N, C-alpha and C positions, 0 to 999 in steps of 0.2 A: 557608804555615807559616813562622814566624819561624825564622831560622837560629841565633840565640843568645838565651838568656834570662839575665836578671840573676842567676839562682841559680847560673850557671856562672862567675861572674866569677874565682874562684880558679884554675880550670883554664886560663883565657885571659889570665891577668895578663901584661903586657908584650907583647901581641900585638895585631895589628890585627884587628878585627872588622867584619863587615857585617851590620846588623840593623835592624829597624823598632822604633820606640817611639811612645808617645804623649807629646806635649808637655805637661807638667804646668805648668810655668812658663817664661817667656821674658823675659829682661832684656837690654837692650843697655847696655853699660858702656864706659867709656873706658879704653884702656891708658895707661900712663905717657906715651906719645908723643901722646896725644890721639885716636888712631884708635880706632875702635869694635871691640868683640868681643861675642860672644854668650855669655851665662851661661844655661844651660838646666837644668831638672830634668826628666829623661826617666823614663818608667815602662813596665813590662809587668806581667804577672800575677804576677811574683815579687817585685816592688819597685820602688824608685826609685833613680837615680843621678844625680850632677851631672855636667854637661858643659859644656865650654868650646870655642868656635870662635874661633881666633885669627886665621887667614888668610882672604882673600877673603869677608870678612863681608858686604861690600856687595851681593854677588850673592844672599846668602841672607836678608838682612833682611826683605824683604817677600814671600819666598816661601812663608811659612807663619806661622801664628799659634798662640797658646796653644790647647790642646786638639785641635790637628791631629795627624794621624799622618805621622811622617817615617821615611825610611830614611836611614841614615848609613854612612859608612866612618869608623872611629875607632881611635885607639890606646887600649887599656884599661890603665891603670896605677894605682898608689896614690900618693896625696898626702895627707900628714898622717894616714897609716894608714887612709885610706878610699879605696875604689875610685872612680875618675872616668874620664870619656871625653874625650879630645882629638879633636875632630871635624876630618876632613880634607874630607870631602864630605858634602853633606846635600841632600835633595829630599823634597817633599811627597809621600805616597803618594796614588794615585788610589783612588776608592771601591772598585773591583773587587779591589784589593790588600789590603784591610783584612779581617782576621779577628778579630772582636771577642774571641773566645775566648783570643787571645794576650795580651790586655790586662786582662782581668778576672780577679780572684783565682780560684783554683781550690782545692777542698778535696782533701784526700788520703783523706777518709773515703768510705765506701761509699754512693753516692748513693741506691740502692735502700732501704738501711737507713734512711737519713734520712728518705725519703719515707714509709716505713712508720711510723716514729716519729711524724711529723707527723700522718699519717692517724689513728693511734690516739688522739693528743691531741685533734685536731679531732672525731674520731668519738665521744669519750666523751659519754654522754647528756647530761650537764650542759652541755657545751660546745656541743653541737648546738643545744639550747634557747637558750643565750645568743647564739649567732651568729644564729639566726633572729630572735629579738627585736631584736637590734641592727640587722640588715638592714632589717626591717620598720619600725623607728623612724626610720632615716635616710631611707628611701624614701618614708615617709609624713609629710609636713609636720605633720599634725594630732597624730600620735603623738609626734613630737619636741616639739612645743609642750606637750603634756600632760606629758611627762616633765620638762621645764624647770619648768612650773608646779607639779608635785608636789615637785620638789627644793626650790624656794623656799619652799613651805608648810612642808616639813619643817625647814628651816633657822629659819624664823620661830618655829615651835613649840619648837625647842631653845632660842632665845633667851629666849622668853616662856613658861616652863611654866606 
């Protein structure tokens, strides 16, 4: 389980955090001195945040790629009125350390109520008939071709009444 989510930024402003994120984007840029630094966009189920790694970049350049999961130690602060992370340490997470639920958006709504609404919609008689026809059409090539032929004929009839 993650130790920190992006929804908690205000509570941890100007503090060091240790947490894991998915790497949404990774860019290697040059400082004014010509040395490389990492500019990252990191994310979790609550959103995204910009992150920079200024020091010891050479050790981390090839350690991970975009869409990998990483664990970082970083200072959380504001820059130009937006939260950002200044990374001190970074490592790629192993497969066994990843809980995808920490990175996928999560609803605050009642899941059982959502399933019931979906079931009622899909279970409506007209919807059931439509879905059955749709599945049959895509599973049977001949029905799909018949439907295409029928649509072409209807278009021709509309053009030449």
